[in-house]
Rosetta silent file (secondary structure, phi, psi, omega in degrees, C-alpha in Angstrom):
SEQUENCE: MTIEALVTLTSADTPNVGRDRIRLLEAVAREGSITAGAKAVGLTYKAAWDGLDAMANLFGQPLLLKRAGGKAGGGAALTDTGLRVIEAYHRMEAEMARVLRALEPDLAGTGVTPLNLISGLLMKTSARNALRGTVVDIVSDDLTAEIAIAVSAETTIHALVTAGSLRDLGLVVGRGAIVLIKASFVMISPGENPPAVSARNCLPGVVSRCETTAVNAEVTLDIGGGKTLTATITAGSARDLGLAPGLKACAIFDASHVILAID
SCORE:     score description
SCORE:     0.000 S_00000001
   1 L     0.000  133.427  175.684    0.000    0.000    0.000 S_00000001
   2 L   -85.867  125.578 -178.621    1.270    3.475   -0.887 S_00000001
   3 L  -103.211  130.247  176.426    0.963    5.846    2.070 S_00000001
   4 L  -121.636  127.990 -179.747    0.516    9.556    1.537 S_00000001
   5 L   -86.716  125.314  175.950    0.609   11.962    4.474 S_00000001
   6 L  -113.634  100.993 -173.547   -2.061   14.659    4.409 S_00000001
   7 L   -86.018  135.149  173.473   -1.142   17.146    7.124 S_00000001
   8 L  -114.809  128.110 -171.254   -3.745   19.416    8.719 S_00000001
   9 L   -94.983   20.050  178.667   -2.331   22.403   10.567 S_00000001
  10 L  -154.618  156.312  170.071   -5.217   23.063   12.950 S_00000001
  11 L  -116.262   23.871 -168.460   -7.663   21.458   15.299 S_00000001
  12 L  -118.774  -28.795 -170.839   -9.937   24.458   15.203 S_00000001
  13 L  -134.969  157.636  177.799  -11.774   25.138   11.949 S_00000001
  14 L  -128.756  123.181    0.523  -13.496   23.334    9.090 S_00000001
  15 L   -74.272  146.686 -177.434  -12.225   23.195    6.446 S_00000001
  16 L   -76.684  170.910  176.738   -8.869   23.101    8.156 S_00000001
  17 L   -81.435  102.385  179.704   -5.615   24.539    6.847 S_00000001
  18 L  -127.173 -154.935 -174.170   -4.300   21.695    4.758 S_00000001
  19 H   -60.478  -36.169 -177.521   -2.669   21.116    1.418 S_00000001
  20 H   -63.873  -40.539 -179.674   -5.368   22.972   -0.543 S_00000001
  21 H   -76.676  -30.717  174.478   -4.868   26.222    1.362 S_00000001
  22 H   -66.101  -39.807  176.767   -1.101   25.926    1.284 S_00000001
  23 H   -64.184  -35.899  175.450   -1.337   25.536   -2.495 S_00000001
  24 H   -62.396  -46.252  179.861   -3.494   28.664   -2.590 S_00000001
  25 H   -60.912  -42.070  178.198   -0.851   30.575   -0.639 S_00000001
  26 H   -63.929  -39.221 -179.084    1.848   29.308   -2.998 S_00000001
  27 H   -67.176  -40.185  177.794   -0.248   30.278   -6.028 S_00000001
  28 H   -62.235  -42.037  178.231   -0.809   33.803   -4.760 S_00000001
  29 H   -64.592  -41.319 -176.934    2.946   34.190   -4.220 S_00000001
  30 H   -69.891  -42.169 -175.432    3.720   32.738   -7.645 S_00000001
  31 H   -85.604  -20.642  177.713    1.116   34.753   -9.567 S_00000001
  32 L    85.831    6.843  177.351    1.581   37.985   -7.628 S_00000001
  33 L  -158.696  155.799  178.826   -2.103   38.566   -6.857 S_00000001
  34 H   -69.305  -40.542 -179.686   -5.010   37.011   -4.991 S_00000001
  35 H   -60.458  -49.746 -178.549   -7.226   37.043   -8.087 S_00000001
  36 H   -69.105  -37.043  178.541   -4.697   35.213  -10.257 S_00000001
  37 H   -64.279  -41.108  177.683   -3.728   32.841   -7.441 S_00000001
  38 H   -62.575  -43.867  179.109   -7.360   31.875   -6.876 S_00000001
  39 H   -62.258  -38.169 -176.928   -7.849   31.208  -10.583 S_00000001
  40 H   -65.221  -29.656 -179.132   -4.700   29.070  -10.711 S_00000001
  41 L  -105.174    8.424  175.121   -6.040   26.680   -8.035 S_00000001
  42 L    77.157   31.159  178.619   -9.651   26.716   -9.257 S_00000001
  43 L  -112.313  155.203  170.528  -11.189   28.850   -6.500 S_00000001
  44 L   -74.682  163.065  178.576  -13.488   31.836   -6.618 S_00000001
  45 H   -59.751  -42.227 -179.832  -12.133   35.142   -5.375 S_00000001
  46 H   -64.143  -44.735  179.342  -14.404   34.929   -2.306 S_00000001
  47 H   -61.638  -38.545  178.265  -13.316   31.362   -1.469 S_00000001
  48 H   -64.185  -44.866  178.873   -9.685   32.429   -1.747 S_00000001
  49 H   -61.697  -41.869  178.866  -10.235   35.362    0.597 S_00000001
  50 H   -58.896  -44.522  179.589  -12.012   33.107    3.094 S_00000001
  51 H   -64.691  -42.644 -179.546   -9.051   30.710    3.077 S_00000001
  52 H   -67.450  -38.879  176.238   -6.478   33.481    3.422 S_00000001
  53 H   -62.480  -43.820 -179.275   -8.416   35.101    6.281 S_00000001
  54 H   -61.059  -41.281  179.841   -8.650   31.748    8.084 S_00000001
  55 H   -67.360  -41.238  179.438   -4.896   31.212    7.779 S_00000001
  56 H   -63.545  -40.985  178.519   -4.069   34.717    9.025 S_00000001
  57 H   -64.946  -42.131 -177.187   -6.381   34.221   12.019 S_00000001
  58 H   -65.018  -48.795 -174.224   -4.937   30.806   12.792 S_00000001
  59 H   -83.992  -10.521  172.719   -1.252   31.738   12.633 S_00000001
  60 L    81.992    1.002  179.859   -1.759   35.075   14.351 S_00000001
  61 L  -143.666  151.123  176.851    0.167   37.145   11.802 S_00000001
  62 L   -61.022  137.564  177.717   -0.487   38.411    8.260 S_00000001
  63 L  -100.377  -13.337 -177.484    0.739   35.992    5.604 S_00000001
  64 E  -128.374  148.056  168.627    0.363   38.427    2.696 S_00000001
  65 E  -110.097  114.343 -179.917    1.418   41.962    1.879 S_00000001
  66 E   -89.728  142.176 -179.593   -1.167   43.545   -0.421 S_00000001
  67 E  -144.057  158.415  179.429   -0.057   46.295   -2.780 S_00000001
  68 L   -71.021  150.946  179.271   -1.526   48.354   -5.596 S_00000001
  69 L    80.842 -160.168 -179.423   -1.059   47.169   -9.165 S_00000001
  70 L    92.919 -179.929 -178.687    0.265   43.744  -10.106 S_00000001
  71 L   -66.121  142.318  173.323   -1.275   41.003  -12.209 S_00000001
  72 L    54.262   35.301  178.138   -5.050   40.964  -12.626 S_00000001
  73 L   107.505 -118.631 -177.917   -5.520   44.147  -10.565 S_00000001
  74 L   -71.511  148.308  179.638   -4.252   44.212   -6.980 S_00000001
  75 E  -104.827  162.224  178.939   -0.902   42.670   -6.160 S_00000001
  76 E  -153.854  145.390  175.904    0.174   40.509   -3.241 S_00000001
  77 E  -138.679  155.777 -178.978    3.400   39.011   -1.908 S_00000001
  78 E   -76.237  142.118  169.506    4.141   36.683    0.996 S_00000001
  79 L   -78.381  172.802  175.525    5.377   38.002    4.316 S_00000001
  80 H   -58.462  -37.678  177.924    8.259   36.234    6.069 S_00000001
  81 H   -63.279  -42.517  178.699    5.626   34.405    8.127 S_00000001
  82 H   -59.744  -43.567  178.441    3.865   33.253    4.965 S_00000001
  83 H   -63.291  -40.689 -179.069    7.101   31.851    3.556 S_00000001
  84 H   -69.789  -34.584  177.520    7.876   30.050    6.812 S_00000001
  85 H   -62.037  -45.067  179.437    4.372   28.547    6.985 S_00000001
  86 H   -62.558  -46.276 -179.311    4.799   27.019    3.520 S_00000001
  87 H   -62.406  -44.311 -179.261    8.254   25.695    4.351 S_00000001
  88 H   -64.652  -38.567 -179.724    7.112   24.263    7.691 S_00000001
  89 H   -61.410  -47.955 -178.488    4.095   22.612    6.104 S_00000001
  90 H   -66.433  -34.506  175.725    6.153   20.750    3.510 S_00000001
  91 H   -66.013  -38.652  178.009    8.656   19.679    6.163 S_00000001
  92 H   -65.694  -40.878  177.504    5.770   18.360    8.273 S_00000001
  93 H   -59.434  -45.638 -179.051    4.369   16.449    5.304 S_00000001
  94 H   -64.391  -41.390 -179.635    7.710   14.811    4.670 S_00000001
  95 H   -68.685  -40.173  178.973    8.166   13.935    8.341 S_00000001
  96 H   -63.614  -40.380  177.742    4.622   12.612    8.658 S_00000001
  97 H   -60.752  -39.746  178.626    5.114   10.385    5.612 S_00000001
  98 H   -64.343  -42.694  179.747    8.234    8.958    7.232 S_00000001
  99 H   -64.595  -42.490 -178.565    6.358    8.263   10.487 S_00000001
 100 H   -64.968  -38.763  177.432    3.445    6.609    8.681 S_00000001
 101 H   -63.913  -35.635  179.186    5.767    4.317    6.736 S_00000001
 102 H   -71.339  -30.976 -178.447    7.392    3.275   10.007 S_00000001
 103 H   -77.496  -28.600 -171.505    3.995    2.563   11.621 S_00000001
 104 H   -53.464  -46.586  179.807    2.577    0.450    8.809 S_00000001
 105 H   -61.589  -35.452 -178.786    4.310   -2.870    9.716 S_00000001
 106 H   -69.260  -25.911 -177.754    3.189   -2.590   13.359 S_00000001
 107 H   -95.624   -1.582 -178.302   -0.457   -2.142   12.333 S_00000001
 108 L   -56.957  129.802  177.346   -0.517   -5.005    9.827 S_00000001
 109 L    83.699   -2.045 -178.412   -3.497   -7.296   10.425 S_00000001
 110 L   -90.327  -16.063 -174.598   -5.203   -4.998   12.946 S_00000001
 111 L    84.195   -0.509  178.506   -7.660   -3.455   10.496 S_00000001
 112 L  -109.000  128.421  177.314   -6.320   -0.015   11.397 S_00000001
 113 L   -95.797  158.898  176.812   -4.347    1.942    8.823 S_00000001
 114 H   -57.026  -38.297 -179.898   -1.802    4.628    9.698 S_00000001
 115 H   -67.791  -36.370  174.727   -4.032    7.254    8.094 S_00000001
 116 H   -59.971  -42.807 -177.001   -6.999    6.114   10.214 S_00000001
 117 H   -62.388  -46.996 -177.786   -4.834    6.475   13.303 S_00000001
 118 H   -69.655  -47.001 -175.862   -3.679    9.996   12.507 S_00000001
 119 H   -65.561  -27.527  178.703   -7.014   11.354   11.250 S_00000001
 120 L   -68.669  -15.714 -179.863   -8.791   10.037   14.358 S_00000001
 121 L   -89.688   -6.646 -176.013   -6.720   12.399   16.483 S_00000001
 122 L   -90.032  129.007  175.987   -7.885   15.527   14.660 S_00000001
 123 L   -94.887  138.890  178.617  -10.709   17.563   16.177 S_00000001
 124 L  -126.556  151.963  176.729  -12.956   19.539   13.813 S_00000001
 125 L  -144.724  154.189 -177.970  -15.559   22.223   14.406 S_00000001
 126 L   -90.354    4.117 -179.052  -17.922   24.175   12.170 S_00000001
 127 L   -59.210  131.049 -177.281  -17.174   27.547   13.795 S_00000001
 128 L   -71.871  -34.746 -177.410  -16.559   30.159   11.076 S_00000001
 129 E  -105.725  124.271  176.641  -14.156   32.237   13.171 S_00000001
 130 E  -133.603  114.031 -176.541  -11.014   30.678   14.626 S_00000001
 131 E  -126.369  129.701  178.954   -8.432   33.029   16.150 S_00000001
 132 E   -86.966  138.909  179.699   -5.276   32.059   17.962 S_00000001
 133 E  -155.323 -165.515 -178.065   -4.325   34.013   21.058 S_00000001
 134 E  -131.432  134.989  177.807   -2.899   33.938   24.580 S_00000001
 135 E   -67.091  125.283 -178.405   -4.736   33.812   27.909 S_00000001
 136 E  -116.377  -13.904  179.108   -4.073   37.106   29.709 S_00000001
 137 E  -161.264  146.141  177.224   -6.568   37.005   32.588 S_00000001
 138 E  -138.473  127.483  173.231   -8.839   34.541   34.407 S_00000001
 139 E  -123.177  120.988 -173.065  -11.612   35.363   36.896 S_00000001
 140 E  -139.390  158.418  169.550  -13.350   32.289   38.323 S_00000001
 141 L  -130.421 -159.314 -176.028  -15.607   30.978   41.064 S_00000001
 142 L   -69.734  -23.430 -173.375  -16.815   27.489   41.918 S_00000001
 143 L  -111.713  -39.166 -173.057  -19.033   27.229   38.839 S_00000001
 144 E  -132.699  166.240  177.722  -17.831   29.515   36.048 S_00000001
 145 E  -144.871  136.629  172.857  -14.774   31.292   34.726 S_00000001
 146 E  -103.391  121.760 -176.650  -14.312   34.320   32.514 S_00000001
 147 E  -109.410  130.450  174.423  -11.218   33.984   30.350 S_00000001
 148 E  -102.840  124.023 -178.446   -9.589   36.926   28.571 S_00000001
 149 E  -119.933  118.365  176.073   -7.646   35.940   25.438 S_00000001
 150 E   -81.927  114.117  179.248   -5.475   38.479   23.641 S_00000001
 151 L   -95.493  -10.005  172.524   -5.671   37.638   19.932 S_00000001
 152 L  -163.233  176.295  179.255   -3.533   40.647   18.981 S_00000001
 153 L   -64.252  -26.875 -176.486   -1.921   43.648   20.635 S_00000001
 154 L   -95.889  -18.560 -166.509   -5.124   45.611   20.005 S_00000001
 155 L  -129.523  128.569  173.763   -7.816   43.013   20.648 S_00000001
 156 E  -122.621  133.457  179.557   -8.863   40.902   23.627 S_00000001
 157 E  -112.473  138.325 -178.664  -11.785   38.482   23.504 S_00000001
 158 E  -106.661  134.615  179.055  -13.653   37.292   26.597 S_00000001
 159 E  -124.048  142.279  177.067  -15.063   33.777   26.967 S_00000001
 160 E  -111.122  117.224 -177.943  -17.348   32.400   29.672 S_00000001
 161 E  -129.762  169.074  176.672  -16.768   28.706   30.432 S_00000001
 162 E   -76.404  157.700  176.869  -17.493   26.334   33.290 S_00000001
 163 H   -62.045  -32.799  177.116  -14.974   25.858   36.071 S_00000001
 164 H   -64.385  -41.720  177.780  -14.744   22.237   34.953 S_00000001
 165 H   -65.158  -37.025  177.324  -13.771   23.276   31.433 S_00000001
 166 H   -58.092  -44.409  179.930  -11.155   25.612   32.873 S_00000001
 167 H   -70.389  -44.849 -175.871   -9.575   22.687   34.689 S_00000001
 168 H   -63.229  -36.662 -179.516   -9.963   20.187   31.836 S_00000001
 169 H   -81.508  -13.414 -178.938   -8.319   22.512   29.310 S_00000001
 170 L    66.266   36.128 -176.401   -5.533   23.399   31.722 S_00000001
 171 L   -77.604  128.442  175.313   -5.997   27.099   31.031 S_00000001
 172 L  -141.282  160.233  177.735   -3.631   29.439   32.844 S_00000001
 173 L   -60.188  131.065 -178.942   -2.388   32.945   32.141 S_00000001
 174 L   100.165  -13.660 -179.748    0.239   32.781   29.419 S_00000001
 175 L   -83.028  143.741  175.798   -1.079   29.624   27.761 S_00000001
 176 E   -74.325  147.496  178.947   -2.010   29.692   24.087 S_00000001
 177 E  -150.633  160.132  177.878   -5.640   29.050   23.139 S_00000001
 178 E  -113.971  127.359  179.539   -7.867   29.133   20.074 S_00000001
 179 E   -93.052  128.252  179.649  -11.044   31.216   20.124 S_00000001
 180 E  -119.291  128.379 -179.586  -14.003   29.804   18.160 S_00000001
 181 E  -140.039  123.040  175.554  -17.075   31.890   17.331 S_00000001
 182 L   -67.139  140.598 -178.073  -19.887   30.950   14.967 S_00000001
 183 H   -61.243  -31.191 -179.105  -20.560   33.687   12.420 S_00000001
 184 H   -70.832  -14.758  178.126  -24.271   33.632   13.276 S_00000001
 185 H   -87.247  -10.827 -175.627  -23.426   34.686   16.864 S_00000001
 186 L   -94.217  125.768  174.825  -21.662   37.878   15.740 S_00000001
 187 E  -102.408  152.973 -179.201  -23.688   41.098   15.428 S_00000001
 188 E  -119.986  131.245  176.030  -22.475   44.175   13.539 S_00000001
 189 E  -125.010  121.385 -179.906  -23.015   47.780   14.602 S_00000001
 190 E   -69.505  151.238  178.926  -21.820   50.609   12.321 S_00000001
 191 L   122.739  154.655 -176.633  -19.767   53.391   13.837 S_00000001
 192 L   -77.749  -34.044 -176.185  -16.312   53.997   15.260 S_00000001
 193 L   -99.487  135.288  178.784  -17.267   53.830   18.948 S_00000001
 194 L   -61.020  137.503  178.494  -18.676   50.642   20.490 S_00000001
 195 L   -73.812  164.807  177.683  -22.331   51.039   21.504 S_00000001
 196 L   -83.342  100.858 -179.856  -23.497   50.609   25.094 S_00000001
 197 L  -134.397  163.356 -179.132  -24.638   46.976   25.162 S_00000001
 198 L   -83.195  -12.309  179.242  -24.569   44.153   27.699 S_00000001
 199 L   -61.677  134.844 -175.045  -22.603   41.831   25.392 S_00000001
 200 L   -67.775  -31.844 -177.018  -19.119   41.266   26.879 S_00000001
 201 E  -107.291  122.449  177.348  -17.337   41.500   23.539 S_00000001
 202 E  -141.994   95.925 -169.319  -17.616   44.648   21.448 S_00000001
 203 E  -106.657  119.993  178.233  -14.676   44.904   19.055 S_00000001
 204 E   -74.960  150.257  178.634  -14.130   47.941   16.804 S_00000001
 205 E  -170.594 -163.611 -179.666  -12.880   47.452   13.272 S_00000001
 206 E  -131.714  133.715  178.061  -13.361   48.227    9.610 S_00000001
 207 E   -64.543  122.108  177.844  -15.524   46.318    7.142 S_00000001
 208 E  -100.434  -28.407  177.725  -13.186   44.638    4.668 S_00000001
 209 E  -149.613  148.407  174.806  -15.812   42.628    2.754 S_00000001
 210 E  -144.377  101.181 -178.899  -19.598   42.418    2.530 S_00000001
 211 E  -102.397  123.512 -176.550  -20.973   39.608    0.355 S_00000001
 212 E  -120.177  148.920  169.664  -24.768   39.558   -0.029 S_00000001
 213 L  -118.355 -168.654  179.801  -27.352   37.211   -1.502 S_00000001
 214 L   -65.771  -27.092 -174.384  -31.104   37.684   -1.737 S_00000001
 215 L  -114.788  -45.863 -172.140  -31.496   36.633    1.905 S_00000001
 216 E  -114.030  165.439  173.860  -28.177   36.682    3.764 S_00000001
 217 E  -137.675  139.754  174.770  -25.010   38.744    4.014 S_00000001
 218 E  -112.087  115.502 -174.567  -21.539   37.701    5.125 S_00000001
 219 E  -111.270  125.054  178.273  -19.660   40.627    6.633 S_00000001
 220 E  -108.739  125.968 -176.858  -15.933   40.439    7.367 S_00000001
 221 E  -111.260  126.279  173.711  -14.512   42.950    9.820 S_00000001
 222 E   -80.449  114.300 -176.861  -10.800   43.773   10.058 S_00000001
 223 E  -103.909   13.489  175.912  -10.171   44.050   13.813 S_00000001
 224 E    90.560  161.624  179.282   -6.462   44.874   13.545 S_00000001
 225 L    66.076   23.963 -178.577   -3.290   42.903   14.038 S_00000001
 226 L    75.794   12.054 -177.605   -3.949   40.932   10.868 S_00000001
 227 E  -106.808  149.837  177.150   -7.119   39.426   12.410 S_00000001
 228 E  -133.386  157.628  171.845  -10.657   39.358   11.051 S_00000001
 229 E  -128.983  139.211 -179.609  -14.109   38.389   12.304 S_00000001
 230 E  -114.593  134.899  178.091  -16.947   37.251   10.058 S_00000001
 231 E  -120.058  142.428  172.548  -20.641   37.732   10.802 S_00000001
 232 E  -108.276  116.178 -179.820  -23.641   36.217    9.042 S_00000001
 233 E  -131.187  178.600  178.200  -26.640   38.584    9.077 S_00000001
 234 E   -77.149  152.807  177.718  -29.654   39.202    6.871 S_00000001
 235 H   -63.357  -34.973  177.941  -29.218   41.036    3.596 S_00000001
 236 H   -62.428  -41.068  177.975  -31.869   43.501    4.746 S_00000001
 237 H   -64.728  -40.375  179.238  -29.855   44.342    7.853 S_00000001
 238 H   -61.747  -41.032  178.421  -26.718   44.859    5.771 S_00000001
 239 H   -67.815  -45.686 -177.332  -28.600   47.287    3.510 S_00000001
 240 H   -62.860  -34.460 -179.348  -30.257   49.130    6.389 S_00000001
 241 H   -84.549   -8.512 -179.533  -26.933   49.561    8.174 S_00000001
 242 L    67.082   34.505 -176.420  -25.183   50.675    4.986 S_00000001
 243 L   -72.097  128.388 -179.556  -22.439   48.080    5.420 S_00000001
 244 L  -159.073  155.029  178.841  -19.716   48.354    2.786 S_00000001
 245 L   -52.139  135.466 -179.844  -15.920   47.982    2.626 S_00000001
 246 L    97.067  -14.796 -179.184  -14.167   50.813    4.453 S_00000001
 247 L   -76.801  133.758  174.715  -17.001   51.477    6.901 S_00000001
 248 E   -75.379  136.417 -177.128  -16.033   51.582   10.576 S_00000001
 249 E  -156.266  171.222  178.645  -18.089   49.142   12.616 S_00000001
 250 E  -122.606  141.717  173.157  -18.081   46.980   15.734 S_00000001
 251 E   -98.255  127.602 -173.795  -18.426   43.207   16.103 S_00000001
 252 E  -123.550  131.293  176.736  -20.600   42.319   19.099 S_00000001
 253 E  -161.082  152.847 -178.035  -21.053   38.893   20.705 S_00000001
 254 L   -75.592  150.764  175.895  -21.621   37.365   24.130 S_00000001
 255 H   -64.134  -30.058 -179.575  -18.827   35.751   26.122 S_00000001
 256 H   -72.729  -12.842  178.273  -21.014   32.648   26.460 S_00000001
 257 H   -92.219    1.375  179.488  -20.965   32.260   22.651 S_00000001
 258 L   -96.484  128.529  176.065  -17.182   31.906   22.609 S_00000001
 259 E  -106.246  138.899  178.823  -15.735   28.380   22.564 S_00000001
 260 E  -109.375  142.108  175.893  -12.128   27.767   23.580 S_00000001
 261 E  -135.516  156.580  176.201   -9.837   25.058   22.249 S_00000001
 262 L  -127.120  156.534  177.414   -6.215   24.139   22.884 S_00000001
 263 L   -74.316    0.000    0.000   -3.634   22.375   20.752 S_00000001
């Protein structure tokens, strides 16, 4: 049997950052623009942006430098982080293939393949937003805990979890964590200043994309530090609020709607 290692670089989002998104990143670097890179790997412009946003959120740093001009309109080049991600991914693939080949004789006759073994260890979730950060504060009692996670120098997200989850995840100040938020839980309020609301999280930013259909709208907010948040709202709400790229707005969501994961 020929064994091929398919490495997934996250346990946080679906679809995860795997070979397809690494190929997208390579194509953007090779072609010099997001539009041309998306075409080269058979993706729509929107799908490419979604993948690039997910990777930037996951790795915590921008992977692309966008610039005016270039092929097919806007240009783009990889940051040092982007180059290192590609290099690390291919090294991981090669190492994983070596490990799987070594495991195969030991699993002979068990009905378990090396790929079954590895893929069974991967956790997946349907949350649209996955942002990597660091725990900076914990306030807890016997039943619940409020965790503050800095996802960038400018942005801290608060999560409300049970005291049991706090213990099970081993969360302490300074530990890395992944913040998961479903897009349907995120509300958008236009304006530079956060409104007075009871929701624990109210993050200012700038609308970078607003894709609408007859019924729904997907709004992506740049919250600084190379991080984005995506909200799914009705198309009517997007029109009424005048949401469009460049508009200052706030992303609002409850701490209880934030899920935490660890590597």
